[in-house]
C-alpha positions as CSV (number, residue, x, y, z in Angstrom):
1,X,12.2,138.9,155.5
2,X,15.0,141.8,155.9
3,X,13.6,143.5,158.9
4,X,13.7,141.6,161.8
5,X,11.7,143.0,164.9
6,X,14.0,145.0,166.8
7,X,13.4,144.8,170.5
8,X,15.3,147.9,172.3
9,X,16.8,147.6,175.7
10,X,16.0,150.1,178.4
11,X,18.9,152.6,179.1
12,X,20.3,152.1,182.8
13,X,19.7,155.6,183.9
14,X,15.9,155.2,183.0
15,X,15.5,152.0,184.5
16,X,16.5,153.8,188.1
17,X,14.4,156.8,187.3
18,X,11.2,154.7,186.5
19,X,11.8,152.6,189.7
20,X,12.3,156.1,192.0
21,X,9.1,157.7,189.8
22,X,6.9,154.1,191.1
23,X,7.9,155.1,194.5
24,X,7.2,158.8,194.6
25,X,5.9,160.4,197.5
26,X,4.2,163.3,195.7
27,X,0.5,163.6,195.2
28,X,0.2,165.6,191.9
29,X,0.1,164.3,188.4
30,X,3.4,163.5,186.9
31,X,4.7,162.0,183.5
32,X,8.0,160.4,182.2
33,X,8.2,160.5,178.7
34,X,10.2,158.2,176.6
35,X,11.4,157.7,173.0
36,X,13.8,155.1,171.4
37,X,17.3,156.2,170.3
38,X,17.3,154.2,167.2
39,X,21.2,154.4,166.7
40,X,21.6,152.9,170.2
41,X,18.5,150.6,170.2
42,X,17.6,151.9,173.6
43,X,14.5,153.6,175.3
44,X,15.9,156.7,176.8
45,X,14.4,159.5,178.7
46,X,12.5,162.2,176.2
47,X,10.8,164.8,178.8
48,X,9.8,164.5,182.3
49,X,6.9,166.5,183.8
50,X,5.3,167.6,187.5
51,X,1.7,168.6,187.7
52,X,0.8,167.7,184.3
53,X,-3.2,167.5,183.4
54,X,-3.8,164.4,180.8
55,X,-4.9,167.4,178.5
56,X,-1.2,169.2,179.0
57,X,0.2,165.6,178.3
58,X,-1.5,165.3,175.1
59,X,-0.1,168.9,173.7
60,X,3.6,167.2,174.9
61,X,3.4,164.2,172.6
62,X,4.7,164.5,168.9
63,X,2.0,164.0,166.4
64,X,3.4,162.1,163.8
65,X,6.4,159.8,166.5
66,X,5.7,157.2,168.7
67,X,6.3,157.7,172.5
68,X,6.1,155.7,175.5
69,X,4.7,157.5,178.7
70,X,4.6,156.4,182.6
71,X,2.1,158.5,184.1
72,X,1.2,159.0,187.8
73,X,-2.4,160.1,188.0
74,X,-4.4,161.4,190.9
75,X,-7.6,159.6,190.7
76,X,-10.6,161.4,192.8
77,X,-13.2,158.4,193.1
78,X,-16.9,159.1,193.8
79,X,-16.9,157.5,197.2
80,X,-14.2,160.5,198.1
81,X,-11.2,158.1,198.1
82,X,-7.9,159.0,196.1
83,X,-5.7,156.6,194.3
84,X,-2.5,157.2,192.5
85,X,-2.5,154.6,189.6
86,X,0.5,154.1,187.6
87,X,-0.4,153.9,184.1
88,X,1.7,153.1,180.9
89,X,0.5,154.6,177.8
90,X,1.7,153.8,173.9
91,X,1.3,156.6,172.1
92,X,1.6,155.3,168.4
93,X,-0.1,158.0,166.2
94,X,-1.6,157.1,162.7
95,X,0.9,158.5,160.3
96,X,4.1,157.0,161.8
97,X,6.6,155.3,159.9
98,X,6.2,151.8,159.8
99,X,9.8,150.8,161.1
100,X,9.2,153.2,163.7
101,X,6.0,152.0,164.8
102,X,7.7,148.4,164.7
103,X,10.4,149.3,166.8
104,X,8.2,150.7,169.3
105,X,5.6,148.0,169.4
106,X,8.6,145.3,169.9
107,X,10.0,147.2,172.6
108,X,6.8,148.0,174.7
109,X,6.4,144.9,176.7
110,X,10.0,144.8,177.6
111,X,9.6,148.3,178.8
112,X,6.4,147.6,181.0
113,X,8.2,144.4,182.2
114,X,11.0,146.7,183.4
115,X,8.7,149.3,185.1
116,X,6.8,146.6,186.4
117,X,3.3,148.1,185.2
118,X,-0.1,146.4,185.1
119,X,-2.2,149.4,183.6
120,X,-1.1,149.6,179.9
121,X,-3.1,151.5,177.5
122,X,-2.4,152.4,173.8
123,X,-3.6,155.5,172.0
124,X,-3.6,155.9,168.0
125,X,-4.4,159.5,168.2
126,X,-2.9,162.0,170.7
127,X,-6.1,164.0,170.6
128,X,-7.6,160.9,172.3
129,X,-5.7,161.8,175.6
130,X,-8.1,163.5,177.7
131,X,-9.2,163.1,181.5
132,X,-12.3,161.1,180.3
133,X,-10.4,159.0,178.1
134,X,-7.9,158.1,181.3
135,X,-10.5,158.0,183.9
136,X,-12.8,155.4,181.5
137,X,-9.6,153.1,180.9
138,X,-8.8,153.1,184.8
139,X,-12.5,152.3,185.7
140,X,-11.8,148.9,184.0
141,X,-9.3,148.1,187.2
142,X,-12.1,148.9,189.8
């Protein structure tokens, strides 16, 4: 087997950014989109967004490349409560290069552990990322 599974480290500045993001005080939706720098074998920041809906977030994702997203979502509950779950979304669209998919898949758990997240979801088609999809996924945690 010539291709071994590459597990990428998480860039130091990204680790710090994720830590701060976890404890942010803002009450809007926000996202950190991350990608892998293949040459450095590091997970690095791709984009940051404030006040972004799931539908807007979907439009920011490349259709043929995997991405990791940490998403702070303002969740309005039926009983009037509001919570802000932090979700980890692994976007691995059908049609990615297999080597890219392996690199991302191999690095996902390390990133989830680094960011200390429990709500981990995966999408294979960026079109699936909708408010309804997210609410359904989060419903599992209530």
